[in-house]
C-alpha positions as CSV (number, residue, x, y, z in Angstrom):
1,X,0.0,0.0,0.0
2,X,2.8,2.4,0.9
3,X,4.5,1.6,-2.5
4,X,1.3,2.5,-4.3
5,X,1.0,5.8,-2.4
6,X,4.6,6.6,-3.1
7,X,4.1,5.9,-6.8
8,X,1.1,8.1,-7.0
9,X,3.0,11.0,-5.2
10,X,5.9,10.5,-7.6
11,X,3.6,10.6,-10.7
12,X,1.9,13.7,-9.4
13,X,5.2,15.5,-8.8
14,X,6.2,14.7,-12.4
15,X,3.0,16.1,-13.9
16,X,2.7,19.5,-12.2
17,X,1.2,22.2,-14.5
18,X,2.5,25.7,-15.0
19,X,-0.1,28.3,-15.9
20,X,-0.1,32.1,-16.0
21,X,0.3,35.3,-18.0
22,X,3.4,37.4,-18.8
23,X,3.0,41.2,-18.2
24,X,5.1,44.3,-18.6
25,X,6.2,45.4,-15.1
26,X,5.3,49.1,-15.8
27,X,2.3,49.1,-18.1
28,X,0.8,45.9,-16.8
29,X,0.0,45.0,-20.4
30,X,0.4,41.4,-21.7
31,X,3.6,40.5,-23.7
32,X,2.9,38.4,-26.7
33,X,4.9,35.2,-27.6
34,X,7.4,35.3,-24.8
35,X,9.8,32.3,-24.9
36,X,9.7,30.2,-21.7
37,X,12.9,28.1,-21.6
38,X,13.1,25.3,-19.1
39,X,15.5,23.0,-17.3
40,X,14.1,20.4,-19.6
41,X,14.6,21.8,-23.1
42,X,12.2,19.3,-24.7
43,X,9.5,21.1,-22.7
44,X,10.3,24.7,-23.8
45,X,7.1,26.6,-24.6
46,X,5.8,30.1,-25.4
47,X,3.2,32.4,-24.2
48,X,0.4,33.1,-26.8
49,X,-0.7,36.3,-28.4
50,X,-2.4,37.4,-25.1
51,X,0.7,36.6,-23.0
52,X,-1.0,33.5,-21.6
53,X,0.6,30.1,-21.1
54,X,-0.2,26.6,-19.8
55,X,2.1,23.6,-19.8
56,X,2.2,20.2,-18.0
57,X,4.8,17.7,-16.9
58,X,7.0,19.8,-14.6
59,X,8.5,19.2,-11.2
60,X,8.2,21.9,-8.5
61,X,12.0,22.1,-8.5
62,X,12.2,22.7,-12.3
63,X,13.4,26.2,-13.5
64,X,11.8,28.5,-16.1
65,X,13.6,31.3,-17.9
66,X,11.3,34.0,-19.5
67,X,13.3,35.5,-22.4
68,X,12.1,37.9,-25.1
69,X,13.3,40.9,-27.0
70,X,13.4,44.2,-25.0
71,X,13.2,42.6,-21.6
72,X,15.5,41.3,-18.9
73,X,15.6,37.5,-18.6
74,X,13.6,36.4,-15.6
75,X,14.4,33.1,-13.8
76,X,11.7,31.4,-11.7
77,X,11.4,28.1,-10.0
78,X,8.1,26.3,-10.8
79,X,7.2,26.1,-7.1
80,X,7.6,30.0,-6.9
81,X,5.6,30.8,-10.1
82,X,2.7,33.2,-9.6
83,X,-0.3,33.6,-11.7
84,X,1.2,36.8,-13.1
85,X,4.8,37.0,-14.2
86,X,6.2,40.5,-14.7
87,X,9.2,41.3,-17.0
88,X,11.3,44.4,-16.8
89,X,11.7,46.4,-20.0
90,X,15.2,47.3,-21.2
91,X,15.3,50.5,-23.2
92,X,18.3,50.4,-25.5
93,X,20.0,53.7,-26.3
94,X,19.3,54.4,-29.9
95,X,21.2,56.7,-32.2
96,X,19.2,59.1,-34.3
97,X,19.0,57.8,-37.8
98,X,18.6,60.2,-40.7
99,X,17.9,58.5,-44.0
100,X,19.7,60.8,-46.4
101,X,22.6,60.5,-48.8
102,X,22.2,56.7,-48.5
103,X,23.4,53.7,-50.5
104,X,21.0,50.8,-50.6
105,X,22.2,47.3,-51.5
106,X,22.0,43.6,-50.8
107,X,24.8,42.9,-48.3
108,X,24.2,39.3,-47.4
109,X,22.5,36.5,-49.4
110,X,22.5,32.8,-48.6
111,X,19.3,32.1,-50.5
112,X,20.6,31.2,-54.0
113,X,20.7,27.5,-53.6
114,X,18.5,24.4,-54.2
115,X,15.8,23.8,-51.6
116,X,16.8,21.6,-48.7
117,X,14.5,18.5,-48.7
118,X,15.0,17.1,-45.2
119,X,13.6,18.9,-42.2
120,X,14.2,18.4,-38.5
121,X,10.9,18.2,-36.6
122,X,10.6,20.7,-33.8
123,X,8.5,20.0,-30.7
124,X,9.5,22.7,-28.3
125,X,10.2,26.4,-28.5
126,X,13.6,26.8,-30.1
127,X,15.9,29.9,-30.3
128,X,19.0,29.6,-32.5
129,X,21.4,32.4,-33.5
130,X,23.6,32.3,-36.6
131,X,26.7,34.4,-37.2
132,X,26.7,36.3,-40.5
133,X,30.1,35.9,-42.0
134,X,31.5,39.1,-43.6
135,X,28.9,41.5,-42.1
136,X,31.1,44.1,-40.6
137,X,30.9,47.9,-41.2
138,X,34.1,50.0,-41.7
139,X,35.1,52.6,-39.2
140,X,33.6,55.5,-41.3
141,X,30.2,54.1,-42.1
142,X,26.9,53.4,-40.3
143,X,25.1,50.4,-41.7
144,X,21.4,50.0,-41.0
145,X,19.4,46.9,-41.8
146,X,16.7,47.9,-44.2
147,X,15.0,44.5,-44.8
148,X,15.5,40.7,-44.5
149,X,14.0,38.0,-46.7
150,X,13.5,34.6,-45.0
151,X,12.7,31.3,-46.7
152,X,10.0,29.7,-44.6
153,X,7.5,26.9,-45.1
154,X,4.1,26.5,-43.3
155,X,2.2,23.3,-44.3
156,X,-0.6,23.7,-41.6
157,X,-4.1,25.0,-42.3
158,X,-3.4,28.0,-40.1
159,X,-1.1,30.9,-40.1
160,X,2.2,30.3,-38.3
161,X,4.0,32.8,-36.2
162,X,7.8,33.1,-35.5
163,X,10.2,35.7,-34.3
164,X,13.4,37.2,-35.8
165,X,16.0,38.6,-33.4
166,X,19.4,40.2,-33.8
167,X,22.4,40.0,-31.4
168,X,25.8,41.7,-31.4
169,X,29.0,39.8,-31.9
170,X,32.4,40.4,-30.3
171,X,35.8,40.1,-32.1
172,X,35.9,36.3,-31.8
173,X,32.3,35.7,-32.7
174,X,30.9,35.2,-29.3
175,X,27.2,36.1,-29.1
176,X,26.4,39.3,-27.1
177,X,23.3,41.3,-26.2
178,X,20.1,41.8,-28.1
179,X,20.3,44.9,-30.3
180,X,16.5,45.5,-30.9
181,X,14.0,47.2,-28.6
182,X,10.9,45.4,-29.9
183,X,10.0,41.9,-31.1
184,X,10.0,41.3,-34.8
185,X,7.1,39.0,-35.3
186,X,6.5,37.4,-38.7
187,X,3.4,35.5,-39.8
188,X,3.7,32.8,-42.5
189,X,0.6,32.0,-44.5
190,X,-0.3,28.4,-45.1
191,X,1.2,27.1,-48.4
192,X,-0.6,24.5,-50.5
193,X,1.9,21.7,-50.7
194,X,2.1,18.0,-50.6
195,X,2.6,16.8,-47.0
196,X,6.0,16.0,-45.5
197,X,6.6,12.3,-45.2
198,X,8.6,10.5,-42.6
199,X,12.2,9.5,-43.5
200,X,13.9,8.4,-40.3
201,X,14.4,9.5,-36.7
202,X,13.4,13.2,-36.5
203,X,13.7,13.8,-40.2
204,X,10.9,14.4,-42.7
205,X,11.1,14.9,-46.4
206,X,9.1,17.3,-48.6
207,X,8.0,16.0,-51.9
208,X,7.3,19.4,-53.5
209,X,8.5,22.9,-53.0
210,X,6.2,25.2,-51.1
211,X,8.4,27.8,-49.5
212,X,7.6,31.5,-49.3
213,X,10.5,34.0,-49.5
214,X,9.0,36.8,-47.5
215,X,10.5,40.3,-47.3
216,X,10.3,41.9,-43.8
217,X,11.0,45.7,-43.7
218,X,13.1,46.6,-40.7
219,X,13.9,50.3,-41.0
220,X,11.4,51.2,-38.2
221,X,13.4,49.0,-35.8
222,X,16.6,51.1,-36.4
223,X,19.0,48.1,-36.3
224,X,22.5,49.4,-36.6
225,X,25.0,46.6,-37.4
226,X,27.7,46.5,-34.7
227,X,31.3,47.1,-35.6
228,X,32.3,43.5,-34.7
229,X,29.5,41.8,-36.6
230,X,26.1,40.4,-36.1
231,X,24.0,37.3,-35.3
232,X,20.6,36.7,-36.7
233,X,18.3,34.5,-34.6
234,X,15.1,32.6,-35.3
235,X,12.7,31.7,-32.5
236,X,10.2,29.0,-33.3
237,X,7.2,29.4,-31.1
238,X,5.6,26.5,-29.3
239,X,1.9,27.4,-29.2
240,X,-1.1,25.3,-30.2
241,X,-1.9,27.1,-33.4
242,X,1.7,26.5,-34.7
243,X,1.6,22.7,-34.3
244,X,0.9,20.5,-37.3
245,X,0.6,16.7,-37.4
246,X,2.8,15.3,-40.2
247,X,2.0,12.7,-42.7
248,X,3.4,9.2,-42.0
249,X,3.8,9.9,-38.3
250,X,1.6,10.0,-35.2
251,X,3.6,13.0,-34.0
252,X,4.0,16.5,-35.6
253,X,6.1,19.6,-35.7
254,X,5.9,23.2,-34.8
255,X,5.6,25.5,-37.9
256,X,7.1,27.1,-39.8
257,X,10.2,25.3,-41.1
258,X,13.1,27.8,-41.8
259,X,14.9,26.5,-44.8
260,X,18.7,26.0,-44.6
261,X,21.5,26.7,-47.0
262,X,24.7,24.7,-47.4
263,X,26.8,27.5,-45.8
264,X,28.2,26.5,-42.5
265,X,28.4,29.1,-39.7
266,X,29.0,29.5,-36.0
267,X,25.7,28.8,-34.2
268,X,24.4,29.2,-30.7
269,X,21.3,27.7,-29.1
270,X,19.6,29.3,-26.1
271,X,19.0,26.6,-23.4
272,X,18.6,26.5,-19.6
273,X,19.1,30.3,-19.4
274,X,22.4,30.5,-21.4
275,X,23.7,30.6,-25.0
276,X,25.4,27.3,-25.8
277,X,27.8,27.0,-28.8
278,X,26.7,24.0,-30.9
279,X,29.5,21.5,-31.7
280,X,28.2,20.0,-34.9
281,X,28.4,21.8,-38.3
282,X,25.4,24.1,-38.6
283,X,24.0,25.6,-41.7
284,X,22.8,29.2,-42.1
285,X,19.2,29.7,-42.9
286,X,18.3,31.0,-46.4
287,X,18.1,34.7,-46.0
288,X,18.8,37.9,-47.9
289,X,19.7,41.1,-46.0
290,X,19.5,44.5,-47.6
291,X,21.1,47.5,-45.9
292,X,21.3,51.3,-46.0
293,X,24.9,52.7,-45.7
294,X,25.7,56.2,-44.4
295,X,29.0,57.9,-44.2
296,X,29.7,59.2,-40.7
Protein backbone atom coordinates (compact mmCIF):
# COMPACT_ATOMS: atom_id res chain seq x y z
CA UNK A 1 0.00 0.00 0.00
CA UNK A 2 2.83 2.38 0.90
CA UNK A 3 4.49 1.63 -2.46
CA UNK A 4 1.27 2.52 -4.31
CA UNK A 5 0.96 5.81 -2.43
CA UNK A 6 4.62 6.60 -3.13
CA UNK A 7 4.11 5.86 -6.83
CA UNK A 8 1.06 8.15 -6.99
CA UNK A 9 2.95 10.95 -5.24
CA UNK A 10 5.88 10.54 -7.65
CA UNK A 11 3.56 10.61 -10.67
CA UNK A 12 1.87 13.74 -9.36
CA UNK A 13 5.20 15.49 -8.81
CA UNK A 14 6.21 14.73 -12.40
CA UNK A 15 3.01 16.13 -13.89
CA UNK A 16 2.73 19.52 -12.22
CA UNK A 17 1.19 22.17 -14.50
CA UNK A 18 2.47 25.70 -14.97
CA UNK A 19 -0.09 28.31 -15.92
CA UNK A 20 -0.14 32.10 -16.01
CA UNK A 21 0.25 35.29 -17.98
CA UNK A 22 3.35 37.40 -18.80
CA UNK A 23 3.01 41.15 -18.23
CA UNK A 24 5.07 44.32 -18.61
CA UNK A 25 6.17 45.41 -15.12
CA UNK A 26 5.33 49.09 -15.78
CA UNK A 27 2.31 49.12 -18.07
CA UNK A 28 0.80 45.87 -16.83
CA UNK A 29 0.00 44.95 -20.43
CA UNK A 30 0.42 41.37 -21.71
CA UNK A 31 3.60 40.54 -23.66
CA UNK A 32 2.94 38.35 -26.69
CA UNK A 33 4.92 35.25 -27.61
CA UNK A 34 7.43 35.27 -24.75
CA UNK A 35 9.75 32.27 -24.93
CA UNK A 36 9.74 30.17 -21.74
CA UNK A 37 12.91 28.10 -21.64
CA UNK A 38 13.08 25.32 -19.08
CA UNK A 39 15.54 23.05 -17.31
CA UNK A 40 14.07 20.38 -19.63
CA UNK A 41 14.63 21.84 -23.14
CA UNK A 42 12.25 19.31 -24.68
CA UNK A 43 9.46 21.08 -22.74
CA UNK A 44 10.32 24.66 -23.80
CA UNK A 45 7.12 26.56 -24.63
CA UNK A 46 5.84 30.06 -25.38
CA UNK A 47 3.16 32.44 -24.21
CA UNK A 48 0.45 33.07 -26.79
CA UNK A 49 -0.66 36.32 -28.40
CA UNK A 50 -2.37 37.36 -25.14
CA UNK A 51 0.71 36.57 -23.04
CA UNK A 52 -0.98 33.49 -21.56
CA UNK A 53 0.62 30.07 -21.14
CA UNK A 54 -0.20 26.60 -19.82
CA UNK A 55 2.08 23.57 -19.83
CA UNK A 56 2.20 20.22 -18.00
CA UNK A 57 4.82 17.67 -16.90
CA UNK A 58 7.03 19.77 -14.62
CA UNK A 59 8.47 19.17 -11.17
CA UNK A 60 8.21 21.89 -8.55
CA UNK A 61 12.03 22.06 -8.53
CA UNK A 62 12.24 22.75 -12.29
CA UNK A 63 13.40 26.18 -13.49
CA UNK A 64 11.82 28.51 -16.05
CA UNK A 65 13.57 31.34 -17.91
CA UNK A 66 11.33 33.98 -19.52
CA UNK A 67 13.28 35.50 -22.42
CA UNK A 68 12.07 37.90 -25.11
CA UNK A 69 13.28 40.95 -27.03
CA UNK A 70 13.45 44.19 -25.05
CA UNK A 71 13.17 42.64 -21.57
CA UNK A 72 15.50 41.30 -18.91
CA UNK A 73 15.63 37.51 -18.59
CA UNK A 74 13.58 36.36 -15.61
CA UNK A 75 14.42 33.11 -13.81
CA UNK A 76 11.68 31.44 -11.73
CA UNK A 77 11.39 28.07 -9.98
CA UNK A 78 8.14 26.26 -10.80
CA UNK A 79 7.23 26.15 -7.10
CA UNK A 80 7.57 29.95 -6.90
CA UNK A 81 5.65 30.76 -10.09
CA UNK A 82 2.74 33.19 -9.60
CA UNK A 83 -0.35 33.62 -11.75
CA UNK A 84 1.20 36.83 -13.14
CA UNK A 85 4.84 37.02 -14.25
CA UNK A 86 6.21 40.54 -14.70
CA UNK A 87 9.16 41.32 -16.99
CA UNK A 88 11.33 44.44 -16.76
CA UNK A 89 11.74 46.38 -19.98
CA UNK A 90 15.24 47.29 -21.23
CA UNK A 91 15.35 50.53 -23.17
CA UNK A 92 18.28 50.43 -25.54
CA UNK A 93 20.03 53.71 -26.30
CA UNK A 94 19.31 54.41 -29.94
CA UNK A 95 21.22 56.75 -32.17
CA UNK A 96 19.24 59.15 -34.31
CA UNK A 97 19.03 57.81 -37.83
CA UNK A 98 18.57 60.23 -40.70
CA UNK A 99 17.89 58.53 -44.00
CA UNK A 100 19.72 60.84 -46.39
CA UNK A 101 22.59 60.47 -48.85
CA UNK A 102 22.23 56.72 -48.55
CA UNK A 103 23.41 53.71 -50.49
CA UNK A 104 21.03 50.76 -50.61
CA UNK A 105 22.24 47.30 -51.51
CA UNK A 106 22.00 43.61 -50.77
CA UNK A 107 24.78 42.95 -48.29
CA UNK A 108 24.23 39.30 -47.44
CA UNK A 109 22.55 36.52 -49.43
CA UNK A 110 22.48 32.81 -48.62
CA UNK A 111 19.26 32.08 -50.51
CA UNK A 112 20.59 31.23 -53.98
CA UNK A 113 20.73 27.45 -53.64
CA UNK A 114 18.50 24.44 -54.16
CA UNK A 115 15.84 23.81 -51.56
CA UNK A 116 16.79 21.59 -48.66
CA UNK A 117 14.50 18.55 -48.71
CA UNK A 118 15.03 17.14 -45.24
CA UNK A 119 13.61 18.93 -42.20
CA UNK A 120 14.19 18.40 -38.48
CA UNK A 121 10.92 18.24 -36.61
CA UNK A 122 10.60 20.73 -33.77
CA UNK A 123 8.46 19.97 -30.73
CA UNK A 124 9.49 22.71 -28.32
CA UNK A 125 10.21 26.43 -28.45
CA UNK A 126 13.61 26.84 -30.11
CA UNK A 127 15.92 29.87 -30.32
CA UNK A 128 19.01 29.60 -32.54
CA UNK A 129 21.42 32.40 -33.48
CA UNK A 130 23.63 32.29 -36.59
CA UNK A 131 26.75 34.37 -37.19
CA UNK A 132 26.66 36.30 -40.46
CA UNK A 133 30.10 35.92 -41.99
CA UNK A 134 31.49 39.07 -43.57
CA UNK A 135 28.90 41.46 -42.13
CA UNK A 136 31.13 44.14 -40.61
CA UNK A 137 30.93 47.91 -41.19
CA UNK A 138 34.05 49.98 -41.73
CA UNK A 139 35.06 52.64 -39.21
CA UNK A 140 33.64 55.46 -41.33
CA UNK A 141 30.20 54.14 -42.08
CA UNK A 142 26.93 53.44 -40.32
CA UNK A 143 25.12 50.38 -41.66
CA UNK A 144 21.40 50.01 -40.99
CA UNK A 145 19.39 46.90 -41.79
CA UNK A 146 16.66 47.87 -44.25
CA UNK A 147 15.02 44.49 -44.78
CA UNK A 148 15.46 40.75 -44.46
CA UNK A 149 14.02 38.03 -46.68
CA UNK A 150 13.47 34.64 -45.03
CA UNK A 151 12.73 31.31 -46.72
CA UNK A 152 10.00 29.65 -44.63
CA UNK A 153 7.46 26.87 -45.07
CA UNK A 154 4.11 26.47 -43.31
CA UNK A 155 2.16 23.34 -44.27
CA UNK A 156 -0.56 23.71 -41.61
CA UNK A 157 -4.06 24.97 -42.30
CA UNK A 158 -3.45 28.00 -40.07
CA UNK A 159 -1.06 30.92 -40.14
CA UNK A 160 2.22 30.26 -38.31
CA UNK A 161 4.05 32.81 -36.17
CA UNK A 162 7.77 33.06 -35.51
CA UNK A 163 10.23 35.72 -34.29
CA UNK A 164 13.37 37.22 -35.79
CA UNK A 165 16.01 38.58 -33.41
CA UNK A 166 19.42 40.23 -33.80
CA UNK A 167 22.38 40.02 -31.39
CA UNK A 168 25.78 41.67 -31.42
CA UNK A 169 29.05 39.76 -31.86
CA UNK A 170 32.44 40.37 -30.29
CA UNK A 171 35.76 40.15 -32.15
CA UNK A 172 35.93 36.33 -31.80
CA UNK A 173 32.30 35.68 -32.75
CA UNK A 174 30.88 35.19 -29.26
CA UNK A 175 27.21 36.13 -29.05
CA UNK A 176 26.39 39.28 -27.10
CA UNK A 177 23.34 41.35 -26.19
CA UNK A 178 20.10 41.84 -28.07
CA UNK A 179 20.27 44.94 -30.28
CA UNK A 180 16.55 45.49 -30.90
CA UNK A 181 14.01 47.16 -28.65
CA UNK A 182 10.88 45.43 -29.90
CA UNK A 183 10.02 41.94 -31.07
CA UNK A 184 10.03 41.31 -34.81
CA UNK A 185 7.09 38.95 -35.26
CA UNK A 186 6.50 37.42 -38.68
CA UNK A 187 3.42 35.53 -39.84
CA UNK A 188 3.72 32.83 -42.51
CA UNK A 189 0.58 31.98 -44.46
CA UNK A 190 -0.33 28.37 -45.12
CA UNK A 191 1.16 27.12 -48.39
CA UNK A 192 -0.61 24.48 -50.47
CA UNK A 193 1.94 21.73 -50.73
CA UNK A 194 2.11 17.96 -50.61
CA UNK A 195 2.61 16.83 -46.99
CA UNK A 196 5.99 16.01 -45.51
CA UNK A 197 6.58 12.29 -45.21
CA UNK A 198 8.60 10.50 -42.56
CA UNK A 199 12.18 9.52 -43.49
CA UNK A 200 13.93 8.39 -40.31
CA UNK A 201 14.37 9.50 -36.72
CA UNK A 202 13.45 13.17 -36.50
CA UNK A 203 13.75 13.81 -40.24
CA UNK A 204 10.94 14.44 -42.68
CA UNK A 205 11.14 14.87 -46.43
CA UNK A 206 9.14 17.27 -48.56
CA UNK A 207 7.96 16.00 -51.95
CA UNK A 208 7.29 19.37 -53.53
CA UNK A 209 8.50 22.92 -53.04
CA UNK A 210 6.18 25.21 -51.15
CA UNK A 211 8.37 27.82 -49.53
CA UNK A 212 7.62 31.52 -49.31
CA UNK A 213 10.51 34.00 -49.50
CA UNK A 214 8.97 36.83 -47.52
CA UNK A 215 10.48 40.29 -47.29
CA UNK A 216 10.28 41.91 -43.84
CA UNK A 217 10.95 45.66 -43.71
CA UNK A 218 13.06 46.61 -40.69
CA UNK A 219 13.88 50.32 -41.00
CA UNK A 220 11.43 51.22 -38.22
CA UNK A 221 13.42 49.02 -35.82
CA UNK A 222 16.59 51.09 -36.43
CA UNK A 223 18.97 48.12 -36.28
CA UNK A 224 22.54 49.39 -36.64
CA UNK A 225 25.00 46.60 -37.41
CA UNK A 226 27.69 46.49 -34.67
CA UNK A 227 31.33 47.05 -35.62
CA UNK A 228 32.33 43.49 -34.69
CA UNK A 229 29.51 41.80 -36.58
CA UNK A 230 26.06 40.36 -36.15
CA UNK A 231 24.04 37.26 -35.29
CA UNK A 232 20.57 36.70 -36.70
CA UNK A 233 18.31 34.46 -34.62
CA UNK A 234 15.06 32.64 -35.33
CA UNK A 235 12.67 31.74 -32.52
CA UNK A 236 10.20 28.97 -33.32
CA UNK A 237 7.18 29.44 -31.05
CA UNK A 238 5.57 26.48 -29.29
CA UNK A 239 1.89 27.39 -29.18
CA UNK A 240 -1.12 25.28 -30.15
CA UNK A 241 -1.85 27.14 -33.41
CA UNK A 242 1.70 26.53 -34.68
CA UNK A 243 1.56 22.74 -34.26
CA UNK A 244 0.87 20.49 -37.25
CA UNK A 245 0.59 16.69 -37.42
CA UNK A 246 2.82 15.31 -40.20
CA UNK A 247 1.95 12.65 -42.74
CA UNK A 248 3.38 9.21 -42.01
CA UNK A 249 3.79 9.90 -38.29
CA UNK A 250 1.61 10.02 -35.19
CA UNK A 251 3.56 13.05 -34.05
CA UNK A 252 4.03 16.45 -35.61
CA UNK A 253 6.14 19.59 -35.69
CA UNK A 254 5.91 23.25 -34.84
CA UNK A 255 5.58 25.49 -37.88
CA UNK A 256 7.14 27.10 -39.78
CA UNK A 257 10.22 25.35 -41.12
CA UNK A 258 13.07 27.81 -41.77
CA UNK A 259 14.91 26.49 -44.81
CA UNK A 260 18.68 26.04 -44.56
CA UNK A 261 21.48 26.71 -47.03
CA UNK A 262 24.69 24.71 -47.41
CA UNK A 263 26.78 27.49 -45.84
CA UNK A 264 28.22 26.49 -42.47
CA UNK A 265 28.43 29.08 -39.73
CA UNK A 266 28.98 29.50 -36.01
CA UNK A 267 25.68 28.78 -34.24
CA UNK A 268 24.42 29.23 -30.69
CA UNK A 269 21.31 27.75 -29.10
CA UNK A 270 19.58 29.25 -26.07
CA UNK A 271 19.03 26.55 -23.43
CA UNK A 272 18.63 26.54 -19.65
CA UNK A 273 19.11 30.30 -19.43
CA UNK A 274 22.36 30.46 -21.42
CA UNK A 275 23.69 30.62 -24.96
CA UNK A 276 25.39 27.31 -25.83
CA UNK A 277 27.77 26.97 -28.76
CA UNK A 278 26.72 24.03 -30.95
CA UNK A 279 29.49 21.53 -31.75
CA UNK A 280 28.20 19.95 -34.94
CA UNK A 281 28.39 21.81 -38.28
CA UNK A 282 25.40 24.09 -38.56
CA UNK A 283 23.96 25.59 -41.69
CA UNK A 284 22.84 29.16 -42.15
CA UNK A 285 19.16 29.75 -42.94
CA UNK A 286 18.34 30.97 -46.44
CA UNK A 287 18.09 34.71 -46.00
CA UNK A 288 18.83 37.91 -47.87
CA UNK A 289 19.67 41.11 -45.98
CA UNK A 290 19.46 44.55 -47.56
CA UNK A 291 21.10 47.49 -45.86
CA UNK A 292 21.34 51.25 -45.97
CA UNK A 293 24.86 52.71 -45.69
CA UNK A 294 25.66 56.18 -44.44
CA UNK A 295 29.02 57.88 -44.19
CA UNK A 296 29.72 59.21 -40.68
